[in-house]
Residue, then its C-alpha position, 0 to 999 in steps of 0.5 A: m612506161k611498162k617497157y621502161l620499168t622493165s628495162a630499168t629493173t634489168s639494168s639495176l640487176l645487172l649492175l648489182f650482179f657486176v658489183n657483187s661479182h667483183a667485190a666480196g665485201q668492204v672493210t674500213i681502215a682508220f689511220p692516225d694521220a692523213s699521210t700518203k698510204i698505198i694499199w694492196v689486197v693480195n691472196q698471200i703474205p708477200t715477200s717483197m714490195p707488191q706492184g701497183g696498189r691504190e693510193f690514199a691520203r686520208t684518215d678513213v679509207k673504205l676498201d672494197i675486197p675483190d671477189g676471191l680474196e676474202s681470205g687474203y691479206i691487206v697490205v698498207h705501206d706508209v710511204s712517208k715513214g717507210n713502214i708496212a703493216i699486213k692484216r688478214v682480210e677476215e680480221a680487218k672489217s674495221w681496222k684501226v692501224a696501230d704503230s705496233e702493227y707496223g714493220i720496216a718495209q725494206a731493210i738492207i743487211q751487208v755482210e763482209m768476210d775478212g773485210t770483203p763483201m761476201r759473194a754468196g750466202i743466205v741471211i736468216v732473220d728471226g724476230g717478232g715471231r717470224q723468220l725471214q730469209a734473203a739471198l746475198e747479192q754483191g754482199e747485200a741482202k734485201l729484206f721485206n717487212v722486217p720486225t722492229g726492235t731487236i732481231q737475231v741474224t745468222v748467215k749460212y754460207g759455203e759449198v753445198g754439203a759443207e755449209k757453215v753458219s755464222p754465230t748469231q748476231s743481234l741487230s736493232f731496227a726502230l720504227d721512227r728513224k731518219e732513213l727510209i731503208p735502213v742499212r746494217k752491217i755484219a763482219l765475219q772472220s773466216g778463221a774464227g767463225g765470225s764476229s759482227q759489227a752492227g748498228s741501231d736507229d736514232k731511237q733505241s729500244e729501252s727494253d734492250p739496253q745491252n744492244a744500244e749502238q752508235r750511229s753517226g750522220d744520216g746514213a746507216k753506219e753503225t758500230k757494236a761492242p764485241e760480244k762476250g766470249d768472242d776472243s777471235a779479235a784478241s787472238g788475231i791481234l796477238q798473232t799479228c804482234g808476234n809476227f811483227i816481233l819475229w820480223l824485227l828479230v830477223l831484221a836485227g840479226a841481218a843488220t848485225v851480220v852486215v855490220l860485222l862483215f863491213r867492219y871485217f872488210k874495213r880492217n882487212q881490205g888488203k887481205v880481202a882484195g888480195g884474195l879476190h885478186s888471186l881468184g881472178i876477180q877484179i874490183p871495178d872502179g870508175t877511173d884508174t882506182a877502185g874509187i874508195p876514198v882514203t883519209e890521209p893517215a895521221s903520222k905515227e912518227v915523231a912530229s918533225g917527220a924524222p925517221v924513228v932511229q936510235p941515236g948512234h945507229c945507222p939510219y939505213c940498216g938500223q945497226p949501231e954505227s960501229a957495226c954498220q956495213c953501209r958506207v955513208d959519206s954524209q949523215p942524213s939530216a934529222s929534219a923533216f923529209t923534203p922532196v929531192p930531185a930525181n937526178a940527185q946523186t949520193n954515194l951510198n951502197l945499200p944492203s938488200l932492202k924491202l917494204t913490209s906491210d902491217t898485214g905481212i905483204t913484202l915488196p923486195i926492192s931491186d936496183g932500178i925503177a919498179t912500178i907499184g900497183r894493184e894488178s900484175g899486168s901493169a905493175q912489177l910490185v903488186v898490192g892487191d888492195p882496192t884503194v891502190s891504183r892500177v899504176h899507183a907509184e914508182i920506187e927507184k933504187a939507184g946511186g945509193r938512194i931510195l926514191v918514191r914518187d906518186k904516179g897520179s893515184s887517186n888515194g895518194t902516196f904518203v911518207n911518214g904520214a905526209k902526202i907527197s907530190a914529188d920524188t921523196e927519199l926513203r930511209i930505213g925505218d920510214t913508212v910509206q903508204f899506198g892508198a890504205v896499205r902502209f909499209r915500212l922500209e926495212s933491210 
């Protein structure tokens, strides 16, 4: 019996020694609800969520303090709300946890520079009498134990020795919210030093209405009114508008030059084409011609198509009949021109004749047949205009008559404004047009 008592006493002493060696004391923690809590006892205030911990789901918790942590800290994580409370062991012998002692367990601040996530930098948070810092990773800074209410945020970035600090921005966090890990965003501008867009929780602090913010949906998308005195956004808008107006003026000037050049080319096609031809530059075309469509010109002659010749004057040389040197066996009809056969014969001895264009081009008419075209290699009479085919028409002086015939040109041959399809006789004063170039038969 005596040996048994001695053994029991020894066991009790060992158990007491074991308990005392592993527990320096005990604290009682009271919660307002029985939601799940995870509790740690650590030797210093953590900067991130601790690992492990003991889980409780009741309103009263008796917590043993391990040996050596009498001066440590008790960390309480309210899992259902995403909040955290920290208190020194020495001050928590009988701890009734109040809402005012909680902070945000984990929060994320996103930082963008000119619309792009900032690669590197330090986010500095001041609030609740504390300062927090977190490095940016992929444009995000993850913070632990963030104070509720309004906090002040700055971002330090740039090369070592040339670091820059963004303007201070205000963000708000509420204890009661929908998201367990709230997300806020700050947008900086490299040229202006920084501007921000921030958000708030579902419930705003009534003591700071100027920082009230809007959020849509269940996520963390926030907007914030620009701070007073920040003219960077306005100056950026003005610069963009100025650049836009400058480009409009440049485009308008370029369009004006193009229009003027086009009009000059249309009015002086013969001169332009002739100049290019003299330089050895040929205007390409898809077939035998330059491919520029020509509208059939309206005749400036009398409606009947008769040549404009004064009554009592020779229709060939234009001189009064009494002074005319032409020998005319028969007077030409004043009716509209009609095609005549190529072998038709008359007894006319014509003086030296020529075709003169509106732009000053002169084509002398000699006896025999002469080809009219765009290039000297294929025509005897050259009209360097892109609307004239390489082999456009033929003009024949024989038997006292002047005949013109089209050679299958694309833009046609016209006599007194009428397009011809067969041999047509010309008289002094008649107009003949090849493509867009008009000539008049003169002596």
